[in-house]
N, C-alpha and C positions, 0 to 999 in steps of 0.2 A: 449446631453441634449437639442439640438435644432432640429426642423423639417427641412427637406430639401425643396428646392423650389418645387420639384416634389410633396412632400406631401402637401404643401400649396395649390397647384393647385387642389388637390382633395377635399378640404374643400367645404362645401355647398355654403357659400357666394361667393366663387370664381367661382364655377361651374355655379352658377346662372348668372354670367356675361359672359357666353359662351367664355371661354378663348381659345386662339389659340397661340401656341408657334411658332413664325415666325423666330427665330434665337437663337443661343447659346444653343442648346439642350444638348450639352455635359457638360454644367455647371449646369444642373438641380439638381444634387446631393449636391450642396453647402448648407451649413446650413444657415437658416434664423434666425438671432439673434434678429431682430426687424423689424417693419414695419413703414415706414414714408409716409405721404401724403403731397406733396408740389408742388407748381407750379413755384417756382423760378428756374431760369436757372443755378444758381451757387450753387445748393444744395450740390454738392460734397464736398464743403468746410465745411459743417456741419456734415459730416458723419464720423464714426469710423470704418466701415467695418462690413459686415454681414447683411446690411439692404436691405429689399425689398422695392422699391420705387413705389408708386401709384400716377399716374398723369392723367389729362385729355389732356395735351399737349398744353393748351392755353398759357403757358409761355415759350414754347420752342423757340429757335432762328429761324429766318425765312430762313436762308441760309444753304446750305449744309455743309459748313465749321463749322458753329456753332453747327449743329446737330451732326457732327462727333466728335467735341470736347466734347459735352455734354455726349455722350455715352462713350468716352474714359476716361473722368474724373471719371465717376461712376465706371468703371472697375478698374481704377488705385487705387482708395481709398478702394477697396474691397467690394463694394456693390454687392449683390448676384443676383440682377435682377431688371427689370423695367417692370411694367404693365401699359399699356396706355388704358384708356377708349375711345373707338371710338365714334364719333358723335359730339364732341365739336370742335375739331380742325381738325381732320382727319376723313373722313366719311367711307371709305371702307378699306383702308390699310395705313400702316405707310410708310413714305418716304423710298425709296430704300437705301439711304445713311445710314440711321439708321440701317436697316436690315443688310446691307453688313458689316458695322463696328462691330455690335454686333456679327455677325457670325465669323468674323475674330478673335475677342477677346474671343470667347467662353462665351459671356455674355448673359444670358437668357433675351429675349425680348418677351413680351406677349401682344397680342391684346385682349381687353375685348369688345366683340361685343354687349353686352346688358348692360344697365345702372345698376350699383350696388352701393349702398352706401358704400363708402370706410370705414366708421366707423364699419360696420359689418365685413368686412374683417379684419380690425385691431383688433377688439375684439376677433374674432375667432383665429387668429394667436397668439396673446398675451396670450389668455387663454390656447392654446395648449402648448406654451413655459412654462408658469407657472406650468401647470399640469405635464409636463415632468420634470421640475426642482424638484417639490415636490416628484415625483416618484423616481428621482435620490437620493434625500435626504433620503427617506425611505429605498431604497436599500442599501445606505451607512450605515445607522443605523443598518440594519439587518446584514450586513457584520461584523461590529464591534462587535455586540452582539454575533453572531454565533462563531466568533473566540475567543472572550473573554471566552465563555463557554468551548470551546475546550482547551484553555490554562489552565483554572482552573482544568479541568478534567484530564489533562495530556494525551490527546488523542494521539494515535499512528499516525505516519506519514501517513499511508494509509488512515486513517479516515480524516485527514486534507485535503489530496489530493481529496478524494471523496466529501467532503463538498464543496471544491473549484469548482470542476467540476459541482456539482449540482447547485451552485449559478450562474455560468457563462453559463452553458449549452453547454460546449465545452470540448474536450479532454484536460487533464492536465497531465504533467509528472514531476516527481522530480528525478533529476539525481545528481550523485556526480561529483567531478572535473575531473574524468577519463571518463565521459560521460556514466557511467553505471547507469541503471535505478534502483532507490531505491523504487519507488512507482509510480503508474499511475492509471488513470481512463479514459477509452476510451469514456465515456459519451454515452454509448449505441452503439458505433461503433465497428469495428473490432480491437481487441488488436494486432492481428498478423500484420495487415497493419500499425497500429500506430507505432509499435516498430521495424518494419523491417529495418535492416541496421541502427539501431538507432545511433550508435556512429558516423558514417560518416555523417549522416543527421544532427545530433546535432552540430557537429563541423562547419558545414556550416552556422549555425544560429549565426550571430554576430550583435546583436543590439547595439545601441549607449548607453553608460552610464551603471550604475548598474541596472536600470530599463529602458527598451526600447522595441520598436516594430520593428522587422525586417519585413518590408513590402514585400520584395521579397520572403522570406521563409514563411511568414504568421504566425509568432509566437510572442507573447508578453512574454518577459523574464525578470526575476529579479534574482539577486544573493542572495543566502541564507547563512547566517553566523551571528556570534555574537562575540563581544569582539575583533574585528579586525581580526578574523579568518574565512574566507569564506570556506565552505565545499561542496557547491552544487549550482545548479540552479533550479528554478521553471519555467516551461514553460506552457503557455496556447495557444492553436491553435486559432488564430484570424486572418483570411485573411484580413479583413477590419481594418481600423484604430481603435484603442481601444477607448472606451468612458472613461470618468474620473472614473466611478465606477469600470471599469476593472482594471485600474492602482491601485486604492485603494485596490481592492480585492486581486490582486497578491502580493502586498507589505504586506498586513495584513496577508495573508496566510504564506508568507515567514517568517515574524517575529514570528508567532506561531510555525512554524517548528523549528526555531532557539531556541526558548524557550523550546520546547519539548526535544531537544538534550541536553540542559544545565541541565534540571531537572531530566532526566533519566540517569541511570548508563550506559546502553549500547547505542552505537551509532545507527544511523538510519539504516546503512547497516546491523548491527547485528540484529536489530529488523525485518528487511525485510527477512533475511535468516531464522530466527526463525519462522516467519509466513509461509514461504514456507514449512518448515519441518512439521509444524503443519497441513498445508493443506493436505500434503501427508498422514500423520499418521491418521488424524481424518476425512478425507473426507470433509473438510470445503470449498473446492474449486475444480473445475475441474482440472484434471491432465494436460490437454492441456494448461490451463492458467498458471499453475505452471511452465511448460516447457518454455512458452513464457517469463515469468518474470525472471526465472533463466538465460535464454539466454541473456536477456537484462542486467542482473547483471554480465555477464561475465562467467557464469557457464553453458556450454552446457550439456544437459542431454540426448539428442538424439544421437543414434549411439555411446553410451558409455557403458562401463561395470560398473554398479552401485552397490555399497556395502554400506549397512547400518552399522554404527558404533555407539555404545553407550558407554559413559564414566561415571562411577559411583564411587564417586561423582565428579562433575566438573562444572565449570561455562562455559557459552557460550564463553566468551572471551578467556579462556584457550584453548578450542577446536579450535576456529578460528585462534589463534596464532600458535598452533601446526600444523594446516593445512598449514599455510603460510610457516613456517620454514621447513616443510618437503617437500616444493615445490610441493604440490599436489593441485588439483582442486576439489572443492566440496562445498556443503552448510554446514554451521555449525551454530547451534543454541541451545537455552535452551529447555530442556524437563521438565517434571514434576518431583517433589521430588528432586530438586537440581542436576539432571543429565543433561548431555549435549549430543547432537546427531550430527552426521556427515553423510552426504550422499556423499561418494567418487564417482567421475566421472572419471574413468580411460579409456584410449584409447583402452586397450585390456585386456583380461583375464590374459595374461602372466605377467602383471604388478602387479597383486594382492598381491602375497606373499611379495615382496620387499616393496610395498607401505604401507601395513599394518604394517610391521616391523618398517619402518621409522616413521610412524605416532605414533605408540605406544611408541617408544623411546622419541620422542619430548613431548608427553603428560606427560609421567612420569617425564621428566626433568623439566617440568613447573608446575606440580601439587604440592600442599602443603603437601600431604601425600600419603598413599597408595591408588591406584585407580584400578578399574577393567576396562579393555578395551575389549569390546565384539564386535564381528562382525557377521552379518548374511550372508546367502548365497548370492552370486552375482546375480544380475538381469540384463537382457538384454534390458529391456525397462523401461521407467519412470512409467508405470502402475504397473510393478512388484516391483518397489522400496519400496512400502509400506510394502510388505511381508518381505523384507530384513531388514528394520528398525524395524519392530515388532519382528522379530526373534532375532535381536541384543539386543533389550530391554529385551526380556524374558531371554536370556542367561545372560545378565548382572545382572538381579535381582536374578537369581538362583545360582550365584557363591557366596560362603560364604567367600572366602579369595582371595585377590589379587594375581596375578601370581608373581613369584619371579623374572623372567628375565625382563629386561627393554623393550625388543622387543616382549614380548609374548602377543598374542591376543587369547582370549577365543572364541571358536566356539561351535556350538550345540553339536558336537561329544564329546566335553570335559566335558560336565556337568554331565553325568551319571545319576543314579537313583535319587539322591537328586535334581538335576537340573530339571529333568522331573517332579518330584512331585511339585517342586516350581512353574513350569509353570501351573500346574493343580490346584493350591491352591484355586482358585475361583470356582472350579467345585463342585457343591453340592454333587455329588456322592462320591467324595473323602472325603469330610467332614463327610458324613454319614458312610463311611468305618472306619474312625478314631474313631467315636463314638461307632460303633459296637464292634471294637476290644479293645479299651482302655477306653471307657466311664466308666465302673464300677471301674477301677483302679484309674482314675482321680477323681471320686467322693469320693473314699476311702481316697485318699491323702488330699482332701479338708477337710474331717472330722478329719483326723489324721495327721496334718502337720509335726509332728516329725518323722513319719515313712518314708514318701516319697518312697513308693514302686516302683514308676515309674523309679526312678534313679537306683534302684537295678536291675530292669528288663533290663534297657538299658545296664548296665555294663555286665550282664550275656550274653546278645545277642552279644555285641561287642567283648566279649572274646571267641566267637565261642562255647558257651554253656559249656565251661570248668569251672566247679564249683570252683575248687581250685584256678585257676588263677583269676576268678571273685571275690572270697572272698578276696584274697590278694589285688586286685586292689581297692576294696571298703573299705579296712582297717577294715574289720570285721573278727571275728573268723569264722571258718568254720561252727560250730553249729549255730551261730547267722545268718550267711548268708543262711544256708540251711533252717532255720526256716522261714526266710522272703520269700524265694522262695516258700515254702509250702503255706504261706499266699497268695502269688500272685496267686497260682494255685486255691485256694479256691475262691478268689474274682473274677477271670476271668472265672473260670470253664474250664481251658485250660490245656492241657498236655504239659508241658514245655520240655519234652524229645522228642517230635515229631518235626522233621525237618520242616514239612509243617506248623505246627502251629507257630513255632518260626519264620519262614520266614515271615508269615503273620503279626505277631506282630512287627517284625523289620521294615517292610515296613510302618506299621501304625505309628511307632515312627518317622521315617523319614518324613512322611507326616505331622505329628503333628509339627515337627520343621519348615516345610515349611509354615504351617498355622500361626505359631507364629512369623515369620520373619516380 
């Protein structure tokens, strides 16, 4: 909130005085809290620290011991510097004892070689301090408003972290208590460099207190938690000592993150994993970034055999718990329509059968009812993982009944023709085919709801065109059943004794079922 001595020396009223730093250059970055002009030799007794003193030197002691004591007293009370206007008491240079003492103490000592009204310097510095304080207050107000809005909106942790990075202009990392990264923003830098060996790097960052700055590591850190239960840390990379607004910012962001966790059903780690799965499935982020974030979360995706798994229906918490209880590594999160997804990360292809079986057993043990567990074909790289997840999703949606065995997993080879048609249900050409084959019959049933000839056709085809068996299965007399078949022939203009025609109609019926799912 205060300018440094170095910054004060750059102000026009000071520069007009032709300043020359003759000692204590290493102290030029001290903050100037105020400016005093006085000629009394015991001015140190009136100071509180952080003052820049302006004098002409007419009141300074005449002897070396007095001059040494004058400089030492100023440094001891925390004054940040002394500027002496030359020409009144000293014409060319300050006494060597003053210069030597100031240099020993690292106390900035400045000669002003042109006359300058001290009041102009005082006004300029004080105006600079007030402007800085006003800017600090505005920044603090913006911080509070920004995070209040995020709290009201129930923003995701990644958004809170992104807003924090935008406000501070530096990298920000949110981690859990195991030092796994839940969210981060590299502030335009390299995420790979930011998160490299994160766990070991983070454990070396040990600031004092719940909120503190580790000067050696260069991080401002605060603990994240609520109701006496801490669950993570928020870190901002700040090599220099933080300003007051930085402390306010990190603590306000941490309280927003704690509130987000309290108000949302799923925890922050679960939200992060859901976001990573969504990034893979919907291309909402680069695959390389997903790999970096997953690795920081403790889930390596490189040099792994990756398998997409979809559970229908299931919650993300169920999938995550099943993953843990099966002692498997992967990402687990929520998908659309009440389904959950898992991206298994296995060390080798040989682990696949046993891993899928164990996972399916745990899922069914934890599920509230019958569930479908579907898996896609394994992928060798993270870029191919999307294909495996999409295949698993398509297989899960195409299965009409859950498997009977607790360890059974449905794969693409198991879905058959109904499953294939279900995968193609959004294809306009399939919809056109259904209308061409069954459209007249569907329109007839809409006009004559009591007859429902579509059901008769379905029974006839499912009974292998055996009219006697179909009549018995439909609970109709043979004459009545034959009469309805004849009516279907007339409506469709189709030969129901033709194997080719009946095959086409049967496929159309299966496609209609897929469209209506």
